[in-house]
Structure formats: structure tokens, C-alpha cells
C-alpha positions in Angstrom: 34.6 -57.1 -1.6 32.7 -53.8 -1.2 29.2 -53.8 0.1 26.6 -51.4 -1.1 23.9 -50.1 1.2 20.7 -49.3 -0.4 17.8 -47.4 1.1 14.6 -49.2 1.5 11.5 -48.0 -0.4 9.9 -46.7 2.8 13.0 -44.6 3.7 13.1 -43.1 0.2 9.4 -42.1 0.4 10.0 -40.6 3.9 12.9 -38.5 2.6 10.9 -37.3 -0.4 8.0 -36.2 1.8 10.3 -34.3 4.2 11.9 -32.4 1.3 8.6 -31.5 -0.2 7.4 -30.2 3.2 10.5 -28.0 3.6 10.1 -26.6 0.1 6.4 -25.9 0.6 7.0 -24.1 3.9 9.6 -21.9 2.2 7.2 -21.0 -0.6 4.5 -20.1 1.9 6.9 -17.9 3.9 8.0 -16.1 0.6 4.3 -15.6 -0.4 3.4 -14.2 3.0 6.4 -11.8 2.9 5.5 -10.7 -0.6 1.8 -10.0 0.4 2.9 -8.0 3.5 5.3 -5.9 1.3 2.5 -5.3 -1.2 0.1 -4.0 1.4 2.8 -1.8 3.0 3.8 -0.4 -0.4 0.2 0.4 -1.2 -0.3 2.2 2.0 2.9 4.2 1.5 1.9 5.1 -2.0 -1.5 6.4 -0.8 0.2 8.5 2.0 2.7 9.9 -0.5 0.0 10.8 -3.0 -2.0 12.6 -0.4 1.0 14.6 0.8 1.9 15.5 -2.8 -1.6 16.7 -3.4 -1.6 18.7 -0.2 1.7 20.3 -1.2 0.4 21.1 -4.6 -2.8 22.7 -3.4 -0.9 24.9 -1.0 1.6 26.0 -3.7 -1.3 26.8 -6.0 -3.0 28.8 -3.3 0.2 30.9 -2.8 0.4 31.4 -6.6 -3.1 32.8 -6.6 -2.4 35.1 -3.7 0.7 36.5 -5.4 -1.2 36.9 -8.7 -4.1 38.9 -7.0 -2.8 40.2 -3.7 -4.9 42.0 -1.1 -4.2 43.4 2.4 -4.0 40.0 4.0 -2.1 38.1 1.3 1.2 38.4 3.0 -0.2 36.7 6.2 -1.9 34.0 4.2 1.2 33.2 2.2 3.3 33.1 5.4 0.8 30.6 6.8 0.8 28.4 3.8 4.6 28.4 3.6 4.7 27.1 7.1 2.2 24.4 6.2 4.4 23.5 3.2 7.4 23.1 5.4 5.4 20.8 7.7 4.3 18.7 4.7 7.9 18.2 3.6 8.7 17.0 7.1 5.9 14.5 6.8 7.1 13.4 3.4 10.5 12.7 4.7 9.2 10.8 7.7 6.9 8.7 5.4 9.8 7.9 3.0 8.2 9.9 0.2 10.0 12.1 -2.3 10.5 15.4 -0.4 9.0 18.3 -2.4 6.9 16.1 -4.6 3.9 18.1 -5.7 0.7 17.3 -7.5 -1.1 20.5 -8.4 -3.5 19.1 -11.0 -5.7 17.5 -8.3 -7.5 19.4 -5.6 -8.7 16.3 -3.7 -6.3 14.1 -1.9 -7.0 10.3 -2.0 -8.4 8.7 1.2 -5.5 7.9 3.5 -5.1 5.1 6.1 -6.0 6.1 9.7 -2.3 6.1 10.8 -1.2 8.5 8.1 -0.7 12.3 8.7 -3.7 14.4 7.8 -3.4 16.1 4.4 -3.6 19.9 4.2 -6.0 20.8 1.4 -6.4 24.4 0.1 -9.8 25.7 1.1 -11.2 29.2 0.8 -8.6 32.0 1.0 -9.4 32.8 4.6 -9.0 29.3 5.9 -5.7 27.6 6.8 -4.7 24.3 5.2 -3.7 22.5 8.4 -6.4 20.8 10.4 -6.3 19.2 13.8 -5.9 15.3 13.9 -9.2 13.5 14.0 -8.5 11.8 17.3 -8.4 15.3 19.0 -11.9 16.1 18.0 -13.2 18.3 20.8 -16.9 18.9 20.2 -17.8 16.8 23.1 -14.9 17.9 25.4 -15.7 18.9 29.0 -15.4 22.5 30.1 -11.8 23.1 31.3 -10.4 20.2 29.2 -7.3 20.7 27.0 -8.2 19.9 23.4 -6.6 19.6 20.0 -3.2 18.7 21.4 -0.4 19.4 18.9 -2.4 21.7 16.7 -0.9 24.9 15.4 -2.9 28.2 15.5 -2.8 30.9 12.9 -5.0 33.9 11.8 -7.8 34.1 9.4 -7.2 37.7 8.1 -10.7 38.7 9.3 -11.4 41.9 11.2 -13.8 42.6 14.0 -13.8 41.9 17.8 -11.6 39.0 19.0 -13.2 35.7 17.8 -12.3 32.3 16.4 -13.5 29.8 13.9 -13.2 26.0 14.2 -13.9 22.7 12.4 -14.5 20.9 15.7 -16.5 23.2 18.0 -19.9 24.7 17.3 -20.6 28.5 17.4 -20.9 29.8 20.9 -18.1 27.6 22.3 -15.5 29.5 24.3 -11.8 28.6 23.9 -8.7 29.7 25.7 -5.6 29.8 23.4 -2.2 30.2 25.0 1.0 30.8 23.0 3.5 28.7 24.9 6.4 30.6 23.3 5.5 33.8 25.1 2.8 32.6 27.6 0.2 35.1 26.3 -3.4 33.9 26.3 -6.7 35.0 24.8 -10.2 33.7 25.4 -12.5 33.8 22.4 -15.8 32.6 21.2 -16.3 30.4 18.1 -18.4 32.3 15.6 -17.9 30.4 12.4 -16.5 27.3 10.7 -13.0 26.9 9.3 -10.5 24.2 8.4 -8.6 24.2 11.7 -9.3 23.3 15.3 -8.9 27.0 16.2 -8.4 29.8 13.7 -8.1 33.3 15.3 -9.2 36.5 13.6 -6.8 39.4 13.4 -7.5 41.1 16.7 -7.5 37.8 18.7 -4.2 36.7 17.1 -2.6 40.1 18.0 -3.2 39.4 21.6 -1.0 36.2 21.6 1.3 36.6 18.6 5.1 37.0 18.6 6.3 40.0 16.5 6.6 39.1 12.9 5.2 35.6 13.2 2.0 34.4 11.6 1.9 30.9 13.1 1.8 29.7 16.7 3.5 26.3 16.6 3.4 25.6 20.4 -0.1 26.3 21.6 -2.3 25.1 24.5 -6.0 25.1 23.6 -8.6 24.7 26.3 -12.4 24.6 26.2 -13.7 27.0 28.8 -17.3 27.4 28.0 
């Protein structure tokens, strides 16, 4: 004669409570994962939108230069094309659609601190690429290297060797060295621009490589 074993009421309640706890923990983990993914997607979307706007602004600037060229248009276009190439590298690194462009908006949305700085299209004489915010050098000590990783280009302006900057006040003296050919120039900041250092034509001629309008490897030092 077979004997059936039945669980007591207390054991049944304990099993039900354990099952509910496991199910609840799984639901909480899924919810937390979903929330983290939503935040990450929102940040990625903001970065991609900013890069697309920057790309569009630079493309629009180039179109304007080609539509109404002047003596410095070729140099400005070469500068912006180099900036566009850098934006595409940033798009790829941020898992954005490479080459995605938004020309209808001239203002990039605010980006998270960890994202790459967007290159907007300012006045024709100013380059689109600006130095990272954490390299701000207005309070740097004399002799200190500043704006690490910044590129240097020319403004298309004439006159004696000089520079413009978005981080140093007028009167500041900066030494710019082109690490590709080890040529250096020391210039005084005379105006404001969209870059850490933007050299005028005569200053850029002192450090440039033939046929190049952008110094990708530069050392910038505050000397006065």
C-alpha cells in the first residue's frame, strides 16, 4: 500500500514566499538594467545630435566660402575639412552614424561633460575646433604647458605675428611649437577667437609645414 507524503501548511507557505522573493529580485534587476540602458541611450543620443549639428555647421560654412570666395577661402575651407574629418572620427568612437549631418540648426544641444566638444561654425575668420574645457589656461602659470591636445590653425588675418584665443586675455604671450618640424613662434594674444590658440598668417608661416593649414601636433606654452 503506497503512502503519500503531503507538505504541511507551514512548508507550503515558506516555499511560496521564497518563490515570490526570487521573482521580485529578478524584476528589480530587470528594471535597474532597463533604467541604466535608458540613461546611456539618452546620453549617446545627445552626443550624436551635437556631433551631427557640428558637422552640418562646418559643411554649411564651407558652402558659403565656395559660394562667395575671397583670398583666404582656400585656407578656411582646408581648416574646416580637417575639422569635419575629426568630427567623423568622434562619431565613430561614440557609435554614432558616421557622416550624419544636421544643417538646419546652428546650435548644438548641451552635451554631457564626458562627451567630445562640438565644433560650431562661428565667424569666417574663427576655426570651429575649440580646446577642451579642462585645459582652460587663463590662470596657468608662466612657463606652463597648456591646452594639451589642441590643434592650431590660421585665422587668415594679416599684420605682425599675433594670436587670438578663447582662453587667454589680450596681452598674454604664448609659445607655439609645431612638433612635426620643431619650429616655434612666440606671439601675443590680441583678440578673441574660438580656439585655444589661433595664429594669424605671419605667425602661422613661421611654424607651418608647406601646403598644410593645420598643426595637429602642437605644444603650447604660456610664457608671459
